[in-house]
LOPA-355445 format. One record per residue (C-alpha): x, y, z. Coordinates in steps of 0.02 Angstrom, whole numbers, plus 50000, padded with zeros to 5 digits. Layout:
<atoms>
XYZ;...
</atoms>
This chain:
<atoms>
458254912953452;459124914953621;458324932053653;456614925153615;456844909953728;457514921153866;456044933153854;454844918653869;455724911554022;455714928854102;453834931254064;453424914054127;454394915954290;453594932854320;451904925354286;452234912054418;452914924754542;451544937654522;450124925354507;450494912654643;450504922954801;448824917954863;449064899254838;450794900454913;450204909155073;450134893255174;451754887955257;452824878455141;451744879454985;453144888154892;454084871854916;455614879554997;455394893355126;454234893055275;454964909655335;456064924355287;457374932855393;458294948955343;459934956155407;460934971355360;460514989255311;459115000455256;458824991055092;457994977655204;457614986755369;455724987355408;455784998255561;457054991755688;457845009055709;456235016755768;456615013955952;458485015755947;459415031456001;459935036455828;459575050055701;459555037055563;457655035255562;456215036855444;454665034155552;453915051155503;453085058455348;453325058755202;454115041355222;452805028055201;451615038855093;451235023954981;451335010655117;449765002055178;448725015655259;449915029155198;450875028255363;452735029755404;453435013455477;455315016355483;455575009555308;456725020355205;455575022155056;453865027955001;453145010355025;453814993055041;455664988955043;456524974354960;456274962255105;454394965555098;454334963254911;455284946754917;454224940255060;452664944054962;453264936754801;453814920754886;452054919754963;452744919955141;451904935855203;451374952755133;452574962855239;454064957655346;453894964855523;455374972255617;455994961155759;456064976455880;454284981355841;453434981956013;451814975655937;452624959955862;451544944755896;452014927055924;451144922655761;452324934755669;453824924955730;453354909055637;453484916055462;454984926955489;455534944455543;456784957555495;458364961255603;459154973755480;459584991055540;459745006155424;461505013455426;462334997355474;463744988555386;464984974155393;466194985855482;465624989355664;466345006555639;464975010255514;463605006555636;464395016455776;464685031055660;462815031255618;462435034355802;461795018955886;461145007655745;461294988855761;462924981055715;462894964455620;463444955855777;462004964055872;460824958155739;461494940655755;461244941255945;459414946855916;459224931755801;459864920455940;458584927856058;457244925955924;457614907255914;457294905356098;455614914556081;455134904055931;455494887656024;454394893356169;452984896756046;453004882055926;454154869256015;455934864655976;455634852355834;454564864155730;455694878855773;457224869255709;456294864955550;455854883255519;457594889555553;458454876355440;457244878555293;456954897455296;457714909455176;458964922455241;459304939155157;460844949855189;461164967155122;462754974755194;464244984055121;463314998955048;463665010055196;465445003555222;465935007655042;464955023555018;465215031255191;466475023655304;467875020755178;467715038255104;467695046755273;468425036755415;469605024555326;470095034655175;471945032355216;471815013355196;472055005755022;470335000954961;470794982954915;471394980155094;469764987155165;468764976155051;469724960855115;469254966255291;467394968255242;467394950655164;468184943555318;466834951255430;465494945055308;466154927355317;466204928055505;464374933455507;463864919855391;464764906755496;463854913255649;462184911755555;462624894555500;463014889355679;461294895055729;460464884055600;460334894355441;460654885155282;459894894955133;460614912255121;460494925854987;461914938655003;461554954154902;462794964954810;462854983454841;461784994754733;462715005954609;463235018454740;463915031354616;462185032554538;461235036254695;460635054454693;461825058454837;463245049454750;462925059954594;462865076054699;464525072554788;465515063854649;464625066454483;465285083754439;464225098854383;463075087954273;462805075554418;463245060454315;463485043454396;465105044154497;466165030954412;467445030654554;466095025354679;465345012654559;467095005754529;467325003054716;465654994554726;466094983154581;467734977954667;466824973954829;465444964354740;466654953854639;467614948554796;465974945354886;465344933554750;466994924154748;467064922454939;465334914754948;465804900854834;467334896954940;466384898155103;464984886955045;466204872655019;466704873455201;464924873455272;464064856555238;462274857755180;462354876655156;461704886055003;462514903054996;461944912854840;462654929354779;461214940654724;461724954054599;460624969154626;461954981154559;461704976054377;459804976754368;459774993254462;461095000454347;460114994354197;458555003054257;459555019154293;460345018854119;458695014754033;457355022654143;456025025554011;456105006953958;455755002554135;454305014754153;455235028354249;455435046854205;456795051754332;458325041854377;459465055854442;458475063354584;457485056954736;455645060654748;455875069254917;456335087454920;457645093154797;458085075454767;459945078854770;460475075854951;458895074355052;458785058655161;458185053355333;457825068655445;458075080655300;456665072055208;455235077655319;453525085855316;454275102655280;454935098055109;453855093954956;453845077254870;453555072954685;451745069354638;452115051554576;453475041754663;453135026954548;453945036754406;455545039654506;456915026554526;457385034154695;456265039554841;457605049854932;459445053354895;460005035954944;458535023954932;457535016654788;455675019154772;454445004854800;454185003954610;456045001954582;456174988054708;454754978854625;455494982154451;457254976254496;456574959854558;455834956054384;457184965054281;457324958954105;459174956854110;460224941254107;460924943354281;459234943454362;458584930054251;459874918354328;459424924354504;457594921754486;457764905754391;458924899154526;457534899954653;455984896654549;456364886154397;456574870554502;454864872454581;453844882254452;452894867154392;452374862954568;451884881354595;450814881654435;449944865654491;449644873054666;449034889854601;447064890554607;447054871854614;447294870954427;445524877154399;445734892054283;446894892454128;446244909654085;445154924354142;443894933454034;443014949154095;441434957654032;440424972854084;440844990454142;442295000554211;442514989654365;443324976954249;443804987454097;445694987854069;445724999853920;444494994653789;443775012053776;445435019753729;445105018553544;443235021253546;442385037453495;441795040953670;442115053553812;442045038953934;443935036953944;445335037254070;446915035153962;447675051054029;448445056954192;448125056754337;447335039454302;448625025754318;449775035654434;450035019754541;449985007554397;451544999054333;452695012854272;451465026254333;450625026354164;448765028654117;448065013654027;446205016754015;445865008954184;444695019954287;445795019454440;447475024954511;448125007354481;447454989954445;445614985754438;444774969654503;445004960154339;446914963054355;446934958554540;445884942754522;446974937154375;448514940354481;447914932454637;447304916954547;449004914754467;448404917754293;449354933654244;449924949854327;448744961154225;447294957354114;447484965653942;446074974053848;445484964353698;445484980353591;447274984553637;448194986253467;449714978453548;448794962653599;449674947053545;448944929753512;449934923253658;448934934953771;447294927253718;447744910153793;447714916853970;446264928553948;445784946653910;444514959753961;443054963753845;442294976053974;441944993853925;441825008554047;440065016154044;439115000753983;437644991654064;436394977854043;435254990453955;435914993953777;435285011953801;436605014053936;438015009553818;437305020453678;437195035953788;438955033053857;439745028653690;440275011853763;440274993753702;438574985453737;438584967953811;438014961453642;439554969453560;440674962153696;439884944953655;440314947253473;442114951753521;442214935953629;441594925253483;442924933153376;444224929453511;443694911353509;444034910553325;445734918453348;446144906153487;445684891053378;446744897553235;448204900453351;448114885353466;447044872553380;445214868453415;445524855653553;446644866953658;445544882153628;443974872753681;444864867153841;445324884753884;443564891653849;442694877953954;443884878754102;444174897354115;443444909354244;442274922854179;441864939254266;440354950254237;440064967054314;438534976154249;437094986154318;438025000454404;437785012554259;436025006854222;435455011654397;436585026654431;436425034954260;435125027854141;433695025854269;433965043654333;433755050554158;432085054554074;432365039653958;431945026654093;431405036054251;429545034354208;429685015054229;429355008854410;431065003854469;430584985754519;430034982954338;431634991154270;432664979954388;431774964854322;432144970354141;433974972354187;434084955354267;433214947954113;434524955653998;435914949054113;435154931554108;435084932353917;436944937053912;437414922854029;436494910553920;437424916853767;439054915053867;438604897353911;438144893353731;439914900053681;440694887253799;440864896453965;440454886354121;441264895354271;440554913054292;440634925254432;439254938354421;439704953654526;438414964054620;438364982854598;439334994154714;438415003654853;437995017154724;437245029154847;438945029854939;439985034054786;440665051854797;439635056454648;438065048454725;438345058154888;438525074554794;436935072054691;435795063454813;436575064354986;435955081255040;436955095555112;438005083755219;438365072455074;437835057055166;437615040355079;435975040954982;434855027155052;433655029154906;434975024754781;435685011054889;433995002954907;433825002554717;435554994054705;435044981354840;433394977254753;434324974254587;435664963654676;434354953054764;433464949354601;435154946354513;435704933754648;434074924154628;434204924054439;436024917654443;435494903754561;434024898754449;435124899054292;436364887054366;434954874754396;434454875154215;436164875254127;436974858354139;438794858654203;438744877354239;439544885054395;438764902254405;439094911854565;438384928554626;439804938554702;439234951554831;440464965954823;439114978254882;439224972555065;441094972155069;441304989455004;439894996055114;440764988455267;442394997255216;441455013755195;440585012255366;442195006355455;443615015355363;444895016555501;444874997355535;445374995755351;446685009455356;445705022855258;445575041155305;444285047055178;442755038055117;441675052555053;442785060254921;443775054154775;445655057154772;445545066354606;445195085054610;443895090454739;443325072354749;441495077754731;441075075154550;442695072754448;442735057254339;443435053654169;443795069854074;443375080754221;444695071254322;445955075954187;445485094054205;445595093954393;446925102654484;447955088054547;447555073154653;447785068254837;449535064154893;449115046554951;447715037054857;447965022154973;447145032355113;445595035055003;444225022354971;443825031054805;444995036654664;443725047754576;441885051354602;441345034354534;442755021854559;443705014354707;445585015254727;446715000654691;446884997854879;445024997254904;444894984954762;446254974054839;445244972554999;443654968254900;444574955154797;445374947954951;443614945555028;442884936054879;444324924554830;444384907154903;445484906655056;
</atoms>
């Protein structure tokens, strides 16, 4: 009983965390923290060492390969670090800028910055030994200077409010225990050294308190003996976790936790919380497969045994999928591991997450999407399909690598993308759920139905002939599945609750892409004048929307097609020798979209209580394609998979590899955008 209850609590908290980020973006919406400030070492450093005279840097490739734009920023990882992830989950900001970043704007100051410096520790000796990194006292002085800047920007009253209500993160002790003690202070009894570290930590916290900080999270060390470098130096020939190093870390962490309780009692109004990251990291390392990882002993960079900082550079290879590695280099977790540890299904982290969010989760749920949508249901094609084709007798599938390389756990799920598709992203950003399951997933539970599923099928269209030729589910079959789902919901939740969910949910429809790009170009339909065929398609769409309305749906978003002539496959087939966007194909898409928009508007006028909206994703994606650099993309003409010219589905499986950084590509394969392109599209259509 306890395990079942604990699982439900974890799932609910994660749902709130993952789903509420958009609604929480405004200052204070999360109910607690208008800003986030980070101090300490490389676990939190977002680039402060870039301009310091130190060799402890990571502002060069391959660091940052999975960061926004695929660029190195000084973060010791392939993407975001823990301070970024926490800032995003709390709805404060997507990334936490470094205080020493010369491009830091006054606007950045208001919602927080990072003062942490990779290589630093509680012992000033640690920072000096790392060659000029910022000591904790130097970080505190930078915070003092920051407060002065903030007051000049927003005024003293608001600045004081931000400082006193913000959340403060501290990660320090890793380098002291792993490096300084075992090299420079090895002659000192370890318990005595720990007492010194705790004293320095208390002094830092008292200084932070005097400057106005009240809400502080102090992180434990990571399991230092299980770092790839720790295994190499202390794990013996088999490179096991070094128990001696882990034992030292445990001693330090236990005293740190105890000291915080004592210190809090002496600082009126303070909230000092010990955050145990040791346990969830160790749990992931000991059970990697259960957490979606395949390698927990090596870093992704180079040999993975001792490569870190300057030895992890452009001259050494990296693993093809960092999301399947717990560690990026020999000393730092991957972005996927940071994200996973925050939502670790273990009792230690349940208490940590619950500590922050259980008190406010009901307010968060109420704030998320204004309470509009209890569930999300998706219909149509591969833009929204989350895996329904997996068990169909069709070649239109993507449940194999390299699809899903950037999805949770780096696993293929049947999504035609490197990661999430718009149905997932919209569900997440509206606070409904982190991913939208496929209705035909054999693991689907009745509980999943209550917050929505995807009925979409890659390869389908408004024209039933499209679905037949692609072996996909026609819209009429998707409707039958939806009606079946309603029956299951009523049996599970009761008719009243099921009817409420059906009438208040959001519905997505993406259909028409395959009709125009595939079916109309075939002999089966090409003899029909395209304006007439477009009218037929719109008529079939209208019929489907009426059926959806009759089934109880009221709030429907109807997506336009993509700019089909600019897809890599479209360029290859119809873009000439230079593979330009095909204006001919794009004009057909525009003609269909114009007719579709008009039909959706007309339908709303005739269906009482409906809220049907035409969602133009064509223009958004075309703008990205025409202005790639402003959006952080390097390639708009090719897919990331294989040559990028024609590979899609099965041919993507047969291709020789994929690009090193999908986030730099607008397209994943020859017919589908990357997760990052989808994120920008979804961001443009969601209510601000």
